N, C-alpha and C positions, 0 to 999 in steps of 0.2 A: 370477557364473555361474549359469547356469539349472539349476534342480534338477528331477531327473526319477526317476520310479521305472520301471524297466524293465519290471516285470511288469504295470504298469497301462497299457502302451502297446500299441496295435495294430501291425500290421506297417508301416504308413505312419508311424506315430509313431515306431517303432525307426529307420526309415530316416532320418527327419528329424533323429532325435537324434544320429546319426553321420554327418550330412552335414558336408562340408567348406565352408569359405568359398568362394564362388565366386571362380574364378581369373579375374583380368583378361585376356580374350582376346577383347575386342571389335574390331569393324571397324577403329575408329580404331588401336589397339595394332598390329593385324596389318599394316594398311597403312603406319603410321609405320615399324615395323620393316623392312619390304620396301623402303620407300624408302631408309632408311639402307643397307641391304645392297647395293642397286643403284647408290648413289652411291659406296661403297666399291669395288665391283667396277669401276666405269667411271673413277673418278677417283683411286683408290688413296690414297696419302698425303696428297694435298692435301685429301680428304675427311676424312681423320682429323684433320688439323690443325683443320679448320672445326668439325667436330663436337666436339672437345675444347673449344673456344672458345665454342661456342653453347650446349652441354649442361651444360658443367662449369665455364665460365667461366674457363678457363686457357689463356693463349696459350703454347703449348709451342715451346721453341726446337729441339727434336729429341724424337723419339717413343721413342728407347731410352735406358735409364738406363745411365750411363757406368761404367766401372770406378772413377772417382774419386768418383761419386755413391755407388756400393757401398761403398768404404772409409770415406767420411764418414759414412755411415749406421751403419755398424759401430761406429766411433769414438764416435759420439755416443749411441748407445744404452745405456741403464742397465744395468751389469754383472749386476745380478740378473735383469733380463729375458733378457739374452743367456744367462745360466746356465739359465734356466728352459726356453728355447727348445733349448737343447742336450739338457737331461735329457729332455724330452718327445720330441725327435728320436729318441733313443737307444732308447727302449721303443717307439716307432712302428716303428722299423727292424727291432727284435729280433723284434716279433710278425709282421710283414709277411714277413720272411725265413723264419720258421718256417712260415708258412701259405701260402708261394708254391707254386704247382702245380709237380709234377716230371715229367720224361719219363718215358715209359711204354713197355714192350716185352714182348710177350707172343707165345708160339707158341700160335695158336688151333687148330690141327691139325699134324699131323707136315708138316713142310715148309711151313708157312705162317706167316709172321712178320708181325705187325702192331704198329705202333709210332705214339707220339705224341710229335710233337717240339715245342718251343716256340721262338717267334720274337718278339721284341719289335715292337711298332708303332713305325715308324721315327722319325715326329716327332710330338710331341704337344703341344697347346696347353692351359695351365692357366689358368683364370679365377680370380683372387683378388679378392673384392668389397672395396670400402673406402668404402660409402656413409655410412650414419650411424656406422660405426666399421670400421677396418680389421682384417683377419683373417689375421695371420700363421700362425696355426693351420692354416688352409685351405692355404697354401704347402706346410706340413709333410705334411698329409694326401694331398696330391696328387703332390708332388714326390719324396718318399722312395719310395713304390711304383713310380713311373716310373723312377727311378734303378736300384732292384731288378730290375726288370724288362729293363733293358738297352736302354731307348729310346735311339736315337742322337742325338736333339736334343731338348731340353725347352725349350719357349717359355713364358714368363709374362706375363700381361698382369694390371695393377692399376691403377686410376685414381689420376691424379696429385692431390697436395694442393694448396692454393692456392698454395704456393711453387714449383708445376711440378714436383716430386718425387714419387716414390713414397713411402709411408710406411716410415720407417726399419726397423722392425720386418718389415715385410714384405721389404724389400731383404735385411737379414740373413738371414730365413728362406730366401729364394731361393738365397742363397750356401750356407747350410747343406746344402740337398738337392740343390746341384749344378745349378741351372737354368742352360742356356747363354745364353739371351737374356732380358731383362726389359725389357718395354714400358711405357710409362706411358699406357695405355689403358684405357678403361672403357666400359660399355655396350654396345649392340648392335654398335656400331661396331668395339670389339675383338673380338668373336664373328666378324663378318664378315671383318675383316682376317686372323685366324688360319684361318679356313675357305677363303679364296680367295686370300690372299697379296697384298702390295704390294710396292712396290719396296725398302721397309725390313723387312716383317714377313713371315716365311718362311710359306708355306702348310702347313698342319698336316693330319694324317690323321685326328685323332680329339680331340675338344675334352672338356675336363672342368671341373666345377667349378659352385657354386651363383651366384646372382644374382637380381636383381630381376625384374619382369614382363618388362621390355624384354630383359634378357638371356636369360631363359628362352624367350621367344618367338623371338628369333633362333637359338638352338640348335636350337629345333623346326624353323624354316625351313631353315637349311642342312643339317640332318641327312635332310631328304626331297629333297634336291636332289642328284643324281648326281655333279654337280660340286663339291658342298660337302663336308662332312666328317661323320664319324660323332661321336656324342656318348655321353656316359658312361651317362646315364639321363634319363627325364622327370623333371621337379622341380616342386614346389610349395613353399608355405610350411612353416616347421618347425612340429613337432607333437610332444606327448608324451601318453602315455596312462599313468596310475598306477593299479595294483591296490594296494589297501591293506586290511589288515583292523583290527579293533578295537584291537588293541594297537599299532598303528603310531603314531609319533610326528608329531603334527599340524603341528608347525612344521617338520618335515623335508619333508612332503608338500607343505606350502605353498611352501616354498622351491623344489622341483622343478618345480611347476607354473609358478611366476613365472618360473623360469629360461629357459622357453620362450616364455612369453608375452612377455617383454622384446624378443624378437628383433624383432617386427614387428606391426602392427596386423592382419595377415592370420594370424598364427599361430594355433594352436589347441591347447587343452590339456583332457584329460578326466580326471577322477578316478572310479574304479568301484571300489565297495565294498558288501559286506553289512552295514555298520554305519552305521545313521543318526547314531549319536551321533559317529563319526569325521566323517562328513560335515558336521555342524554345527562342529566343531571346526575343521576345515579351512577352511571357509568364513570363520569368525572370523578365523584366522590370515592368511588371504590378504588381507583388508582391512587388517589390522594392519601386515603386512610391504610391502605395496604402497606404502602412503603413504611410506616412506622411500626408495624407490628412485628413482635420477636418471631412469630411463626409465619412470616412473609412468603417465604418460599413454599411452604406448604399450602397456604392459601392460594396462591398463585397456580399451582398444579391443579387444585380443586376448581379454580375459576374457569380453567381452560375447558374444562368438561360442562360448564354451567351455561345458563340460558338468559337473555333479555328478550321477552315476547311481548310484541304489541298485539293488543287485540281492541274489538271495535266498542266494547262496554264492559261494565263491571259483571253484568250476567254472563258474557261469554268468558270473562276471567275464571268466573266460578266454575264453569263447565269445563275449562282447562284444568283447573286444580281438582275437579272430581275425578277426571280421567287418569291424572297423575297419582293421585290418592297420597299425599306427602306426609311424611313423619311429623313435620311440623307446619302449620299454616298461619301465617300472619297476615291480619287483615288491616292494613293501614290505609284506611279510608275514612271519609268524614262521618259515615253513620255505619261503624262496622257490624253492631248487632242486628241491623237491618238485613244483613248478607247471611247472618248464621244459619237461618232456616234453611239456606240453599246448599249449605255445606253437608256432603253425604260421605266423604270418606276423608278421615284425616287422623293422624295420631292425637295431636293436641292443637287448639286453636287459640290464638293470641289476638285480642281485640283491641285496637286503637293505637296510637301514637306513643302511648305510655306505658304499653305492655311489650317489652322486649321478650323475645324467646328465651334469653338467660334467665329470667325469674322463674320459668318453669324448669329450667336445668336445676335449679339450686333451692329456691325458697318460697314460691308462692304456696305450695301444699300439693300441687297435683304430681304426677310420676313422671319422670324422664325416661324410663326404660320402655321405649314405644316400638310399634311396628314400622319396619323400614322397606324400602324396595317395592313398594306398591302393596304390601301386605296389609295397609289400613283399609283395603277394601273389606277385608274379612277378618282382621284381628283387631284386638284392643290393646291399650298399654297395660302394663302392670298394675294390679290392684290387690286388695284383700281377696277378691275372689280367686285370683291366680292361686292363691295358696291354700284354698279350701276345696273340698270335694261337696257336691251338692247330691244328697240321697233322697229319694222320694219314698214315702210310706203310705200305705192305704189299709184301712180297716172298715170292714163291712159287718154290719148285723144281718139277721135273717132278713128283716124288711128291706135292708139295702140290696142284698143279692136277689129278692124278688124284684127289685125296682130295675136294676140295670143288667140281671143275668139274661134274659131274653135278647136284648140289643147284643151282648157278648157273644152269645151262642149264634146268633144269625151271622155275625161277622166272621167267627172262626168257621162256620160251615161254608161261607163265600171263599175262604181261603183254602178250604179242603184240609183243614187240621182238625180232624175228628177228635183226637185226644184233648186238644184244646176245649172243643165243644163239650165233651162228656164231663170235663172237670167242673163245668157249671151246671150241665142238665142233671146230673147224678145228685147234686146237692139241691136242685130245685124239686126234684123228686122227693128226695128225703123230707123236704119241708111240708110238701103236699100229703105225704102217706109214709110216715116213718117206718111203720112196720113193714110195709112192701118194700122199701127201699133195703132194709137190713135182709129181707129175704132174697 
């Protein structure tokens, strides 16, 4: 990891220190994804079978997972893993139910009722990656809030394994969350199928879930097509920023940094601390722990793009973090809650030595589908509201229109929208003189 002193950097140096790895959005990627999308739109299921064989090396006999496959996956799964999935699901569901938005009704003036009602997105498409490792936890993080929101149909896509079936843990998680249909599809072709529909895959209104560069590019392309589908958020590689003080346990900090570095070569991890000694200890711990990781080669590639940043104070560390806007922010300091009020931009925050980022990925109850690449400045992580539409309703009595009509008419006139003004003033005139208004 590159070692930097924040207060010795000029503005250009600070910008470079917090720069993310460049996302792969070259012409070849864009054009390749566009060809896949076009092929799926034109040839439907035939294209899906062809791409599954060409890109994943699997000749599928059918696209959809059968009830028998679901039953066999559940029967074959380690009971301890099934119990862990059920335990995590219970906490995720409890938190998401408690934090779900509620309908609102308010009289903003006598005779003026304004409400907000909630409606689920009718059909949602969930993408669960299974590249270097399957992610049943993502099925939980997406499927449970979709179910709580009341989505009428939950469609899930996840790449098939060499045996032509989805990962058993993913299938079991899909059953736990109540997914209505599961398809053995991955990559850009899965996104295209859910966005536009085929003979087998139903067209979805909104797509959710992380993925590689091809999946991310496909989501971006379908989201800007009026005939495509909405998406949850822009996405990039996984990332974590740790703020630690001199008393932090270096082995804990190193473990947290490596937990994100092992996601992929383009992941990024940053440690920001006012303690040079802590930075030294963590650097040594990273070298020691990394050597024993099964994904050490991947982690080392990510670490090459990562940073150890020395600052003058914890307050300055917070300023650096807010500027970076990390997906995950870990506060490994003596009084972490005292710093929480200063956190302005982060996908999810982890307080104190006993709160590894891993619990948020799996079982604390929060969601792990979070904004990356700086989008935490303006986006939130997935929640029940992501699967709902909020519709406002207003109802006025005659007295209500008398109360707010003049205000409305004045503002409409100021904007030179005469028809807007008349829609109000005609009604006000009718209230004052019904016979004259009819004439």
